[in-house]
Structure formats: structure tokens, C-alpha cells
C-alpha positions in Angstrom: 159.0 24.4 191.3 161.4 24.4 189.0 163.9 27.6 189.0 163.6 27.9 185.3 159.5 28.0 185.6 159.9 30.4 188.7 162.0 33.2 186.4 160.6 32.7 183.5 159.4 35.7 181.8 161.8 37.8 183.9 164.7 39.2 183.0 167.2 37.2 184.9 170.1 35.4 183.4 169.4 32.2 185.8 172.6 30.3 185.0 174.4 33.6 185.4 172.8 34.4 188.9 173.3 30.7 189.9 176.9 31.0 189.1 177.3 34.8 190.9 175.8 32.5 193.8 178.3 29.6 193.8 181.1 32.0 193.2 180.1 34.1 196.3 179.6 31.0 198.3 183.0 29.7 197.2 185.1 32.9 197.7 183.4 32.8 201.6 184.1 29.1 202.0 180.4 28.3 202.1 178.8 25.2 201.3 176.4 25.8 198.4 174.9 23.0 196.3 173.3 23.7 192.8 169.2 24.0 192.9 167.3 23.5 190.5 164.3 23.5 192.0 162.3 26.2 194.8 160.1 24.8 197.6 157.7 27.0 199.7 159.3 28.1 202.6 156.2 29.1 204.7 155.7 26.0 206.7 159.6 26.3 208.2 159.1 30.0 208.5 156.7 29.0 211.3 158.7 26.1 212.7 161.2 28.7 213.0 159.1 31.3 215.3 158.5 27.9 217.6 162.6 27.7 217.5 163.1 31.0 218.5 160.4 30.4 221.2 162.7 27.6 222.3 166.1 29.9 222.5 167.2 27.4 219.3 166.2 30.1 216.3 169.9 30.7 215.0 170.8 26.8 215.0 167.8 26.1 213.5 167.5 28.6 211.1 171.3 27.9 210.1 170.2 24.2 210.0 167.2 24.7 207.3 169.6 27.4 205.4 171.9 24.1 205.0 169.0 22.1 204.2 167.8 23.9 201.7 170.9 25.3 199.9 173.5 23.0 200.6 171.2 19.5 200.5 168.7 20.8 198.0 166.2 19.5 200.5 162.3 20.0 200.6 161.9 22.5 203.1 158.1 22.1 202.6 158.0 18.9 203.5 156.9 18.3 207.2 158.9 15.1 207.6 162.2 17.1 206.6 161.2 19.5 209.0 160.7 17.6 211.8 164.2 16.0 210.8 165.9 19.2 211.2 164.1 20.0 214.6 165.1 16.6 216.4 168.7 16.5 215.1 169.2 20.0 217.0 167.5 18.2 219.8 164.1 20.0 219.5 160.6 17.6 220.7 159.9 16.2 216.9 156.2 15.7 218.5 156.1 19.2 219.4 157.1 20.1 216.0 154.7 18.3 214.1 152.0 19.8 216.3 153.5 23.3 215.7 153.1 22.5 212.0 149.9 20.8 212.3 147.7 23.5 214.7 149.8 26.2 212.4 150.7 28.1 216.4 152.8 30.4 214.4 150.9 31.4 211.3 150.0 34.9 212.9 153.8 35.6 213.4 154.9 34.7 210.1 151.5 36.6 208.5 153.2 39.7 211.0 156.6 39.4 209.3 155.1 39.2 205.8 153.2 42.5 206.2 156.2 44.2 207.8 158.1 43.1 204.9 155.9 44.2 202.1 155.2 47.8 203.6 159.1 48.0 204.0 159.2 47.1 200.4 161.4 44.2 201.1 161.0 41.8 198.1 163.5 39.4 197.8 166.1 37.7 200.6 168.5 38.2 201.9 167.7 42.0 202.5 169.5 44.0 205.0 167.8 47.2 206.1 169.4 49.9 208.0 167.1 52.7 209.1 165.4 54.1 205.2 168.6 52.0 203.6 168.4 48.4 202.1 170.8 46.3 200.5 169.5 43.5 198.4 171.2 39.9 198.0 174.1 38.3 198.8 176.4 40.9 199.3 180.2 41.0 199.7 181.1 41.8 203.4 182.4 45.3 201.6 179.2 46.5 200.7 178.0 45.3 204.2 180.8 47.5 205.8 180.3 50.4 203.5 176.5 50.3 204.2 177.2 50.2 207.9 179.9 53.0 207.6 177.8 55.2 205.8 175.3 55.3 208.4 177.8 56.0 211.4 177.4 52.6 212.8 180.2 51.7 215.4 182.3 49.1 214.9 182.9 46.2 217.3 186.0 44.4 217.8 184.6 40.8 218.7 181.0 40.4 220.0 180.0 41.3 223.2 182.7 43.7 223.3 182.5 47.5 223.5 182.0 49.4 219.9 185.5 51.3 218.8 
């Protein structure tokens, strides 16, 4: 679906919102393309649950992010999903089986129910207790959320809190 159709009738300045996303990505030195379409991510989420079960969830989610937001690929397309999996060294035939059988449908349904009951309506949403921070946010905003909730700082991954 074209983004213009998705946001039609909403009080959103789409060119301004996209410019904000591009600027934020550039400031963070992240690749980001000018998307004109959105695609149903449901199957990508189900395959993601399978990749997580295989211990490759982080790599998969980063690859799907790149496929969608950088390359503009249709992540509802089975062959795109299988290609992403194969590129990560995951079994493409097994990925296809997960898609055909909808093996992880219930797990994704549970995630959607949890999101809905938590009032989450956009991604990304950062949740800390009863506090939510919605949308792509600068580091300072995330740090402010963590500091306000007295989350201890860490020097590096795996080290003890400071």
C-alpha cells in the first residue's frame, strides 16, 4: 500500500515525517531509503519468531529492518523472507515450511495481544514500567527515560552496572 494511502485522512505531514526520519538516520549514521510503500510484516514477524528459536533472532531482525527500510523490499513476499534467511545461514526450506504451516502464528498473536493491552500502537515503542516512549527517538530521550526510572548505567555489554 502506498504510504500516502496509509496516512490519508490522518493529521500527518508525510513529507515532513519522512524528512525527520531521514535526518535522524543520517545523524545516527544509519542507512535509510525513501520508502513510498508499506508492506504487511505479519509473515516476517512469524519467521522472526522461528529465527529467535534458532538463536538467530537479532541477526534476522536486523536483516529484515535493512530489507524493508534500506532496500525497500516487500517483506510480505515469501521469497524475500526465504532469501533473508538463507543469507543468514538459516535453512530456506525450513523457513518456507514455517511460512506455509504458520508455525509461529500463535506466538505472534500473543505479542499483538500484549501490545494492544499495553496501549502500544506504533513502532518503535520503548516501555519501562508504566512509561512509554513512542517513535524513533534521539539517544538523549532514551537516556532521560532510563535515568528517570533510575535504571543503572552499564559501561559496556556484560559489565556490572555503574
